[in-house]
C-alpha positions in Angstrom: -20.5 16.9 25.7 -20.7 13.3 27.0 -20.7 11.9 23.5 -17.7 13.9 22.4 -15.6 13.2 25.5 -16.5 9.5 25.3 -15.6 9.1 21.6 -12.4 11.2 22.0 -11.5 9.2 25.1 -12.0 5.8 23.6 -9.8 6.7 20.6 -7.0 7.9 23.0 -7.4 4.8 25.2 -7.0 2.5 22.2 -4.1 4.5 20.7 -2.3 4.7 24.1 -2.9 1.0 24.9 -1.6 -0.4 21.6 1.5 1.8 21.9 2.0 0.8 25.6 1.9 -3.0 24.9 4.7 -2.6 22.3 7.0 0.2 23.4 9.9 -1.0 21.2 7.6 -0.9 18.2 6.8 2.8 18.9 10.5 3.4 19.6 11.4 2.1 16.1 8.7 4.3 14.5 10.0 7.4 16.4 13.5 6.7 15.2 12.2 6.5 11.6 10.7 10.0 12.1 13.8 11.5 13.7 15.9 10.1 10.9 13.6 11.5 8.3 13.6 14.9 10.0 17.3 15.0 10.4 19.3 17.8 12.1 18.6 18.3 15.8 15.8 15.7 15.7 18.2 12.9 14.8 19.9 13.4 18.2 16.6 12.4 19.9 16.9 8.9 18.6 18.8 7.8 21.7 15.9 8.9 23.8 13.2 7.3 21.6 12.3 4.6 24.1 11.6 7.1 26.9 9.6 9.3 24.5 7.6 6.3 23.3 6.7 5.2 26.8 5.8 8.8 27.7 3.6 9.3 24.6 1.6 6.1 25.3 1.2 6.9 29.0 0.0 10.5 28.2 -2.5 9.3 25.6 -3.8 6.6 27.9 -4.1 9.1 30.8 -6.0 11.6 28.8 -8.3 8.9 27.3 -9.1 7.2 30.6 -9.7 10.6 32.3 -12.3 11.5 29.7 -14.0 8.1 29.5 -14.4 8.0 33.3 -15.2 11.8 33.6 -12.2 12.7 35.7 -11.2 16.4 35.7 -13.1 16.7 32.3 -12.3 20.4 31.6 -8.7 20.3 32.5 -8.1 17.0 30.7 -9.9 18.4 27.7 -7.6 21.4 27.7 -4.5 19.1 27.7 -6.2 17.1 25.0 -6.6 20.2 22.9 -2.9 21.2 23.4 -2.0 17.6 22.3 -4.1 17.8 19.2 -2.8 21.3 18.3 0.7 19.8 18.1 -0.2 16.5 16.4 -2.7 17.8 13.8 -0.2 20.1 12.0 2.5 17.4 12.4 0.3 14.8 10.7 -0.5 17.3 7.9 3.2 17.7 7.3 3.6 13.9 7.3 0.7 13.5 4.8 2.3 16.1 2.5 5.9 15.0 2.7 5.3 11.3 3.4 8.6 10.7 5.3 7.2 7.3 6.5 4.5 5.2 4.9 2.7 4.5 8.2 2.2 7.1 11.0 2.3 4.4 13.7 -0.5 6.2 15.7 -2.2 2.9 16.4 1.0 0.8 16.5 0.9 -2.5 14.6 -2.7 -3.1 15.7 -4.3 -0.9 13.0 -2.4 0.6 10.1 -3.9 3.7 8.3 -2.5 6.0 5.7 -1.0 9.4 6.5 -4.0 11.2 5.0 -6.4 9.1 6.9 -4.4 9.9 10.1 -4.7 13.7 9.4 -8.5 13.3 8.7 -8.8 11.4 12.0 -7.1 14.2 13.9 -9.4 16.8 12.4 -12.4 14.9 13.8 -10.6 14.5 17.2 -9.9 18.2 17.2 -13.6 19.0 16.6 -14.6 16.6 19.4 -12.2 18.0 22.0 -13.3 21.6 21.1 -16.9 20.5 21.6 -16.0 19.1 25.0 -14.4 22.4 26.1 -17.3 24.5 24.8 -20.0 22.4 26.4 -18.4 21.7 29.8 -19.2 24.0 32.8 -16.1 25.3 34.5 -16.6 23.5 37.8 -18.5 20.5 36.6 -17.5 17.4 38.6 -18.7 13.9 39.0 -16.4 12.7 41.8 -14.9 14.2 44.9 -11.3 15.4 44.6 -9.5 12.5 46.4 -11.2 9.9 44.3 -10.1 11.8 41.1 -6.5 11.9 42.4 -6.4 8.2 43.1 -7.9 7.5 39.7 -5.4 9.7 37.9 -2.4 8.1 39.7 -3.8 4.6 38.7 -4.3 5.7 35.1 -0.8 7.1 34.8 0.8 4.2 36.6 -1.1 1.7 34.4 0.3 3.2 31.2 3.9 3.2 32.4 3.5 -0.3 34.0 2.2 -1.9 30.8 5.1 -0.5 28.8 7.7 -1.6 31.5 6.3 -5.1 31.5 6.3 -5.4 27.7 9.8 -4.0 27.5 11.2 -6.4 30.1 9.3 -9.4 28.8 7.2 -9.3 25.6 4.0 -7.4 24.5 1.0 -8.8 26.4 -0.9 -8.8 23.0 1.1 -9.6 19.9 0.0 -7.6 16.9 3.0 -8.6 14.8 2.9 -10.9 11.7 5.0 -13.5 13.5 2.7 -14.2 16.4 2.1 -17.5 18.1 0.0 -19.9 16.0 1.0 -18.4 12.6 2.3 -20.8 9.9 5.1 -19.0 8.2 4.7 -20.8 4.8 1.0 -19.8 4.7 1.8 -16.3 5.7 4.3 -15.9 2.8 1.8 -17.2 0.2 0.7 -14.9 -2.6 -2.6 -15.8 -4.3 -2.5 -16.6 -8.1 -4.5 -13.7 -9.2 -3.3 -11.2 -6.6 -2.6 -7.7 -8.0 1.1 -6.8 -8.4 2.8 -3.5 -7.7 2.2 -1.0 -10.5 5.1 1.3 -11.5 5.3 4.3 -13.8 8.5 4.8 -15.7 9.5 8.3 -16.8 12.4 9.0 -19.3 14.2 12.4 -19.3 15.7 13.5 -22.6 17.5 16.6 -23.6 17.4 18.6 -26.9 19.0 21.9 -27.6 19.7 22.5 -23.9 16.1 21.8 -22.9 15.1 18.7 -20.8 11.7 17.0 -21.2 10.0 14.1 -19.6 8.5 11.3 -21.6 6.4 8.2 -20.8 7.1 4.7 -21.9 4.6 5.2 -24.8 5.9 8.4 -26.3 9.6 8.7 -25.6 11.7 9.6 -28.8 13.3 6.2 -29.4 13.6 6.9 -33.2 14.7 10.5 -32.9 18.5 10.8 -32.5 18.3 14.6 -31.8 17.1 13.8 -28.3 19.8 12.7 -25.9 18.9 10.4 -23.0 19.6 12.0 -19.5 17.9 9.9 -16.8 15.1 7.5 -15.9 12.7 7.5 -13.0 10.5 4.7 -11.8 7.7 5.5 -9.3 5.4 3.2 -7.5 1.8 4.3 -8.4 -0.2 1.5 -6.9 0.8 -1.1 -4.3 -0.1 -4.6 -5.0 -0.9 -7.5 -2.7 1.6 -7.9 0.1 1.5 -11.2 2.1 1.3 -11.1 5.9 5.0 -12.3 6.0 7.3 -10.8 3.4 11.0 -10.1 3.0 11.8 -13.0 5.3 15.3 -14.4 4.5 18.0 -16.2 6.5 21.4 -16.6 5.0 24.1 -19.1 5.9 27.9 -18.6 5.4 27.5 -19.5 1.7 24.9 -16.8 1.3 22.1 -19.3 0.7 18.6 -18.6 1.9 17.7 -21.4 4.3 14.2 -20.2 5.1 12.6 -23.0 2.9 14.6 -25.6 4.8 13.7 -24.2 8.2 9.9 -24.0 7.6 9.8 -27.4 5.9 11.5 -29.2 8.9 8.8 -31.2 10.7 10.7 -31.3 14.1 11.4 -28.5 16.5 13.5 -25.4 15.5 14.7 -22.6 17.7 15.2 -19.2 16.1 17.2 -16.9 18.4 17.0 -13.3 17.4 19.9 -11.1 18.3 19.3 -8.3 15.7 22.1 -6.0 16.9 24.9 -7.6 18.9 26.3 -4.2 20.2 23.0 -3.8 22.1 22.3 -7.4 23.0 22.3 -8.5 26.6 25.4 -10.4 27.7 23.4 -12.2 30.3 20.9 -13.1 27.6 23.7 -14.4 25.4 24.9 -16.7 28.1 21.4 -18.1 28.4 21.4 -18.6 24.6 24.7 -20.5 25.0 23.2 -22.9 27.5 20.2 -23.6 25.2 22.6 -24.2 22.3 24.7 -26.7 24.4 21.5 -28.4 25.5 20.3 -29.1 22.0 23.6 -29.2 20.1 23.5 -33.0 19.6 19.8 -33.5 19.3 17.2 -33.4 16.6 16.2 -29.9 17.6 17.6 -27.3 15.2 19.1 -24.1 16.5 19.7 -20.9 14.6 21.0 -17.6 15.9 20.0 -14.7 13.7 21.6 -11.3 13.5 21.9 -8.3 11.2 25.3 -7.2 12.7 28.4 -7.0 10.6 31.1 -9.7 10.6 33.5 -7.6 12.7 30.8 -7.0 15.3 30.1 -10.8 15.4 33.8 -11.5 16.0 34.0 -8.9 18.7 30.9 -10.2 20.4 32.2 -13.8 20.3 35.5 -12.7 21.9 33.7 -10.7 24.6 31.1 -13.4 25.6 32.9 -16.7 24.6 29.8 -18.0 22.9 30.3 -20.9 20.5 27.0 -21.0 18.5 27.1 -20.0 14.8 25.4 -16.9 13.5 23.1 -16.6 10.5 22.3 -13.3 8.7 18.9 -11.7 8.2 17.4 -8.2 7.6 17.3 -6.0 10.8 13.7 -4.8 10.2 12.6 -8.4 9.8 14.3 -9.5 13.0 12.8 -6.6 15.0 9.4 -7.6 13.6 9.8 -11.2 14.5 10.2 -10.6 18.3 10.7 -7.5 20.5 13.7 -8.8 22.4 17.5 -8.8 21.9 18.0 -11.8 22.3 14.6 -13.3 21.9 13.6 -16.9 21.3 11.1 -18.3 18.8 10.0 -22.0 18.7 8.9 -23.4 15.4 7.5 -26.8 14.5 6.7 -27.7 10.9 6.7 -24.1 10.0 4.3 -23.0 12.7 5.3 -20.6 15.5 4.7 -22.5 18.8 6.0 -19.9 21.2 8.0 -16.8 21.8 10.1 -15.7 24.8 12.1 -12.7 26.0 15.6 -13.6 27.1 14.6 -12.9 30.7 12.0 -15.7 30.4 14.2 -18.4 28.8 
C-alpha cells in the first residue's frame, strides 16, 4: 500500500507542479484539445485558463495527500475517479491522435500519446492497489492536522499558478530559456536524420480506384487516370531545440540572422495577440522604446496580429514603436506574457520579464 500510494503520489505531484508553474502552457494545450474535439467542447476554450489552474491544483492536491499519507482512502477514491476519466480519454487520444503531445507533464517531459495511455494503466493499477490494501479508518495524523495540510496543499497549487500567470514561470522548461544561445539551438548536425515521408498515388481505371506507391504506380499505362496524391510522415527526423523561428520586417524579409548576429544588446518584446495584450503593458513598452530609440540597443516588437489589428491597437494606445511579424505559436513559446520582454546579447538570451516586472 505504501509503495503504491508513494509512487502514484509522486507522479501526480510532478504532473501537477509542472502544469502549475506554466498555467498558460497548459491553457494552450487544452485549447488545442477543445479545437480538435469541436462542437460543445470548442466553447470551453474561453475557460481554458481556469480549467488549467484547476487541473494542476487537483493533481498536486491528490499527489501531496498520498505522499504525506493524508486521508489516504478518500484521496485514493478521488484519484481512482480521476484515472477512470483520464484513462479512456488518453486511449481515445492515442487512437485518434488529435494532438501530437498530450501535455500531461507540460513542457518538462514530452511523451507520446501511447506512452501516456500506458502510464495511465500503471497508475490505475497503483491506485486500485491503494484502495484494496488500505483499512477503512487507517490514519497517521489527527483530523485538524490533516485539514491544515489539505488547505496548504490546495493553496500551494493555486498560488504557484497565480504567481506564474502574473509574472513568469518559476522554472522555465521552454526552449527559449535564459542562457540559451539561439544560433546554437537552431543548428542541425550534418548527419542528422531527416523526416521520412511516404507518398501514395491514387489512380482510377474502369470506375475503380486503387492506391500505388512511388515504386509501382502505372506511369506507362495510359488506361489508369490519376486522381489524387497523399504524402504521410512515417518517421520524424531530428528536430533542433529551436525551430520555426522567423521574424519578418515590412519587406517580408526574415531578420532573425541579423538579430542573433548582433553583438550588442537587443530587446525582443512579444505581443503575440494585440487584442488580448495589456494596455498598461503597452505603455511600459512605449517607455522602453523611447529610452533606447537613439542608442545602440536594438528594439523589436513582435506580433502575430493582422495589419488591421495593429492599426486599431496603435490608434487605441498611441504607441509609436514599429511591429514585426512572427508565428503565434513561436511567440507563445518564447515567453508566457503578452507583452513580455526578452533581452538578447550576441544571440544569447540574457533575461526574460513579464510586463508587470519591466
